[in-house]
C-alpha positions as CSV (number, residue, x, y, z in Angstrom):
1,M,86.0,107.5,72.8
2,S,86.9,111.1,72.0
3,N,87.3,113.8,74.6
4,T,84.1,115.3,73.4
5,T,82.1,112.2,74.3
6,L,83.9,111.0,77.5
7,D,81.6,111.7,80.4
8,L,83.1,111.1,83.9
9,R,80.5,113.1,85.8
10,G,79.9,110.8,88.7
11,L,82.1,108.3,90.5
12,V,85.4,107.1,88.9
13,P,86.9,104.6,91.3
14,A,90.7,104.1,91.2
15,P,90.9,100.4,92.0
16,V,93.8,98.6,93.6
17,T,95.8,96.0,91.6
18,P,95.3,92.6,93.3
19,F,98.3,90.3,93.6
20,T,98.7,86.6,94.3
21,P,100.2,85.6,97.6
22,E,103.4,85.1,95.7
23,G,103.4,88.7,94.4
24,A,102.3,88.2,90.8
25,V,99.4,90.2,89.3
26,D,96.2,88.3,90.0
27,Y,94.2,88.7,86.8
28,P,91.2,86.6,87.9
29,A,90.9,88.9,91.0
30,I,91.0,91.9,88.6
31,Q,88.0,90.4,86.8
32,R,86.0,90.0,90.0
33,L,86.9,93.5,91.2
34,G,86.3,95.3,87.9
35,K,83.0,93.4,87.2
36,W,81.7,94.4,90.7
37,L,82.7,98.1,90.4
38,G,81.4,98.3,86.8
39,S,78.0,96.9,87.9
40,V,77.4,99.8,90.4
41,D,75.0,102.4,88.9
42,G,76.7,105.8,88.8
43,V,80.3,104.5,88.3
44,K,81.4,106.3,85.1
45,G,84.8,104.7,84.6
46,L,87.8,103.1,86.3
47,T,91.2,104.7,86.7
48,V,94.0,102.1,86.9
49,L,97.7,102.1,87.4
50,G,97.6,105.1,89.7
51,H,98.9,105.3,93.3
52,A,96.1,103.2,94.7
53,G,96.8,100.7,91.9
54,E,100.5,100.5,92.6
55,G,100.9,101.3,88.9
56,T,104.5,102.5,89.2
57,F,105.5,99.2,90.9
58,L,104.5,97.2,87.8
59,E,106.6,96.1,84.8
60,R,105.5,97.5,81.4
61,D,103.9,94.3,80.2
62,E,102.1,94.0,83.5
63,Q,100.7,97.5,83.1
64,S,99.4,96.8,79.7
65,K,97.8,93.5,80.9
66,V,96.2,95.3,83.8
67,I,94.5,97.8,81.5
68,E,93.4,94.9,79.3
69,A,92.1,92.9,82.2
70,F,90.1,95.8,83.7
71,R,88.6,96.7,80.3
72,E,87.6,93.1,79.8
73,S,86.1,93.0,83.3
74,V,83.6,95.8,82.5
75,G,82.9,94.5,79.0
76,G,83.9,97.8,77.5
77,R,80.7,99.4,79.0
78,I,82.6,102.1,80.8
79,P,86.0,103.7,80.0
80,I,89.3,102.6,81.5
81,I,91.6,105.5,82.4
82,A,95.3,104.8,82.7
83,G,97.8,106.5,84.9
84,I,100.6,108.1,82.8
85,T,103.4,108.3,85.3
86,L,106.8,108.1,83.7
87,E,109.1,111.0,84.4
88,G,110.4,112.1,81.0
89,T,108.0,113.6,78.5
90,A,109.1,111.3,75.7
91,V,108.8,108.1,77.7
92,A,105.5,109.3,79.1
93,A,104.2,109.8,75.6
94,E,105.3,106.2,74.7
95,E,103.6,105.0,77.9
96,A,100.4,106.7,76.7
97,K,100.7,105.0,73.3
98,R,101.0,101.6,75.1
99,A,97.9,102.4,77.1
100,V,96.0,103.1,74.0
101,Q,97.1,99.8,72.5
102,A,95.9,98.1,75.7
103,G,92.5,99.6,75.4
104,A,92.6,102.7,77.6
105,S,90.1,105.4,76.8
106,A,91.8,108.3,78.6
107,G,95.0,109.1,80.5
108,L,95.6,110.6,83.9
109,V,98.8,112.5,83.5
110,Y,101.0,112.6,86.6
111,P,103.5,115.4,87.0
112,S,107.2,114.5,86.4
113,H,108.3,113.1,89.7
114,G,111.4,115.3,89.9
115,W,109.1,118.3,90.2
116,L,107.9,117.0,93.6
117,R,111.3,118.0,95.0
118,F,112.7,120.6,92.7
119,G,109.6,122.3,91.2
120,Y,108.9,122.8,87.5
121,Q,110.0,125.4,84.9
122,K,107.3,127.7,83.6
123,G,105.7,126.0,80.6
124,A,107.1,122.6,81.3
125,A,103.8,121.1,82.4
126,Q,102.0,122.4,79.3
127,D,104.6,120.9,77.1
128,R,104.2,117.5,78.9
129,Y,100.4,117.4,78.2
130,R,100.8,118.7,74.7
131,A,103.4,116.1,73.7
132,I,101.5,113.2,75.3
133,H,98.3,114.0,73.5
134,E,100.0,114.6,70.2
135,A,101.9,111.3,70.4
136,S,99.0,109.1,71.6
137,G,95.7,110.9,70.7
138,L,94.6,109.9,74.3
139,P,92.1,112.2,76.0
140,L,93.8,113.5,79.1
141,I,92.9,114.4,82.7
142,L,94.8,117.2,84.4
143,F,96.1,116.0,87.7
144,Q,96.5,118.8,90.4
145,Y,98.8,117.6,93.1
146,P,98.7,118.8,96.8
147,D,99.7,122.3,97.6
148,A,102.3,120.8,100.0
149,T,104.3,119.6,97.0
150,K,106.4,121.6,94.5
151,A,104.5,119.8,91.7
152,T,101.3,121.6,92.4
153,Y,100.2,123.8,89.5
154,D,99.5,127.5,90.0
155,L,96.2,128.8,88.6
156,D,97.6,130.1,85.3
157,T,99.2,126.7,84.7
158,Q,96.0,124.9,85.4
159,L,94.1,127.2,83.0
160,D,96.7,126.7,80.3
161,I,96.6,122.9,80.6
162,A,92.8,122.9,80.6
163,A,92.8,124.8,77.3
164,L,95.0,122.3,75.5
165,P,93.6,120.0,72.9
166,G,92.6,116.6,74.4
167,V,92.4,117.8,78.0
168,F,88.8,117.3,79.1
169,A,88.8,116.8,82.9
170,M,90.7,117.7,86.1
171,K,91.4,115.4,89.1
172,N,92.0,118.0,91.8
173,G,93.7,117.1,95.0
174,V,95.2,120.4,96.0
175,R,94.4,119.8,99.7
176,N,94.5,123.5,100.5
177,M,90.9,124.7,101.0
178,K,92.0,128.3,100.6
179,R,93.2,127.5,97.1
180,W,90.2,125.3,96.4
181,D,87.8,128.0,97.3
182,R,89.6,130.7,95.2
183,E,90.6,128.6,92.2
184,I,87.7,126.3,91.4
185,P,85.3,129.1,90.7
186,V,87.8,130.7,88.3
187,I,88.4,127.4,86.5
188,R,84.7,126.9,86.2
189,K,84.2,130.4,84.7
190,E,87.2,130.3,82.4
191,R,87.0,126.6,81.3
192,P,83.3,125.8,81.6
193,D,83.6,122.5,79.6
194,L,86.2,121.0,81.9
195,Q,84.9,118.2,84.0
196,I,86.1,118.8,87.6
197,L,86.6,115.7,89.8
198,T,87.7,115.8,93.4
199,C,90.4,113.4,94.6
200,H,90.2,114.4,98.2
201,D,89.6,111.0,99.7
202,E,90.0,112.3,103.3
203,Y,88.0,115.6,102.6
204,L,85.2,114.4,100.4
205,M,82.4,116.3,102.1
206,H,84.3,119.6,101.9
207,T,84.7,119.4,98.2
208,M,81.6,117.6,97.1
209,F,79.5,120.7,96.5
210,D,81.8,122.1,93.8
211,V,82.4,119.2,91.5
212,D,81.1,117.1,88.6
213,G,82.3,113.9,90.3
214,A,85.0,112.1,92.2
215,L,88.1,110.2,91.0
216,V,89.2,108.4,94.2
217,G,90.7,105.2,95.5
218,Y,87.9,105.4,98.1
219,G,85.5,104.6,95.3
220,C,86.9,101.0,95.0
221,I,85.7,100.1,98.5
222,A,82.6,102.2,99.0
223,P,81.1,103.0,95.6
224,E,77.5,102.9,96.6
225,P,77.6,105.6,99.3
226,L,80.0,107.7,97.3
227,V,77.6,107.7,94.2
228,E,74.9,108.9,96.6
229,M,77.2,111.5,98.1
230,I,78.0,112.9,94.7
231,A,74.3,113.2,93.8
232,A,73.6,114.9,97.1
233,G,76.4,117.3,96.6
234,K,75.1,118.3,93.2
235,A,71.6,118.8,94.8
236,K,73.2,121.0,97.4
237,D,71.7,118.6,100.0
238,Y,74.2,119.3,102.9
239,A,72.3,117.2,105.4
240,R,72.5,114.1,103.3
241,V,76.2,114.7,102.4
242,R,76.9,115.2,106.1
243,A,75.0,112.0,107.1
244,L,77.0,110.0,104.5
245,H,80.3,111.6,105.7
246,D,79.5,110.7,109.3
247,R,78.6,107.2,108.4
248,L,81.8,106.7,106.5
249,L,84.1,108.5,109.0
250,P,85.3,105.3,110.7
251,V,86.3,104.0,107.3
252,T,87.9,107.2,106.3
253,A,89.9,107.2,109.6
254,N,91.0,103.6,109.2
255,V,92.0,103.9,105.6
256,Y,93.3,107.5,105.1
257,H,94.2,108.9,108.5
258,R,97.1,106.5,109.0
259,G,100.7,107.6,109.3
260,S,101.3,107.8,105.6
261,H,98.8,108.3,102.7
262,M,100.6,105.4,101.0
263,E,99.3,103.1,103.7
264,G,95.9,103.8,102.3
265,T,96.6,101.4,99.4
266,V,97.2,98.6,101.9
267,A,94.1,99.6,103.8
268,L,92.0,99.6,100.7
269,K,92.9,96.0,100.1
270,W,92.0,95.0,103.6
271,A,88.6,96.8,103.1
272,L,88.1,94.8,99.9
273,V,88.9,91.6,101.9
274,A,86.2,92.7,104.4
275,R,83.7,93.1,101.6
276,G,84.5,89.7,100.2
277,I,85.9,91.0,97.0
278,L,89.6,90.1,97.6
279,A,90.9,87.0,99.4
280,H,93.9,88.8,101.0
281,A,95.8,92.1,101.0
282,T,99.1,91.3,99.4
283,V,101.0,94.4,98.2
284,R,104.2,95.0,96.4
285,S,107.3,96.6,97.9
286,P,108.0,99.4,98.8
287,L,104.6,99.1,100.4
288,L,104.6,97.0,103.6
289,P,101.9,95.3,105.5
290,L,100.0,97.3,108.1
291,V,100.6,96.9,111.8
292,D,99.1,93.9,113.6
293,G,95.4,94.3,114.2
294,A,94.8,96.9,111.4
295,D,92.9,94.4,109.4
296,K,90.4,93.9,112.2
297,E,90.0,97.6,112.7
298,I,89.3,98.1,109.0
299,A,86.8,95.3,109.0
300,A,85.0,96.7,112.0
301,A,84.9,100.2,110.4
302,M,83.4,98.7,107.2
303,R,80.8,96.9,109.3
304,S,79.9,100.0,111.1
305,A,79.3,101.8,107.8
306,G,77.1,99.0,106.5
307,L,79.5,98.0,103.8
308,T,79.8,94.3,104.7
309,K,77.3,91.5,104.8
């Protein structure tokens, strides 16, 4: 798929990577998870190997096999987007080439991790996107990190990246509503073809009226109401968005309002256990199990939202 035909205007779940109890990648579980997500009307693609998918915790051969397994699970009917996460530009470009070989249709480009602490030099982010696309041919998604980090891109940098060949969408998680309200209209005006996707799992209602869709880990546990929320947001139906938000709030609280956003990945797995999609919630270090009783709290929240049988 070229960047001119890739349409992610809707829900793009970022699924977890299931593991066996012994800690190996559970490929049969990937088939079940991907087949289920791909069957939900309104799901426009799956983004794998991101934070929710523990992608940076996997070996290179595991990463390629995970892409292949998810692509097989959806029968090629919807695109598989791969997280491109390695720190150096050249190694990230090679990572993107491996993703293409494994069957990825697009890449979600993470900032170089050193930028999180030290910030980035002017022009470095543009060079990263340019080099990755030139090396791999992969259509790319601009990933806007939270304003609380030094890897967040200022408006000019976002506009520059969005104008580069191959960049067709933005996953925006700035988590600063002042910046959201000021920057999104400018990006819309200056880059009208850019598909804008929210990744504010914990602030979905507040961003749902300004976007083409959502690229969220949340989508892998509650795809049906999130598809409905996206449609209601596009229709500017505040009452419906609000009702869905309120219905999901216990789930949001139990998954994303924990001590660390990283705990959300563990909680997502417990939510999938509650839905009967996964058998257990095994994660890979440095993630740790949640506190005792969290699984029951998450299951109760999923029941209250009508997401379990």
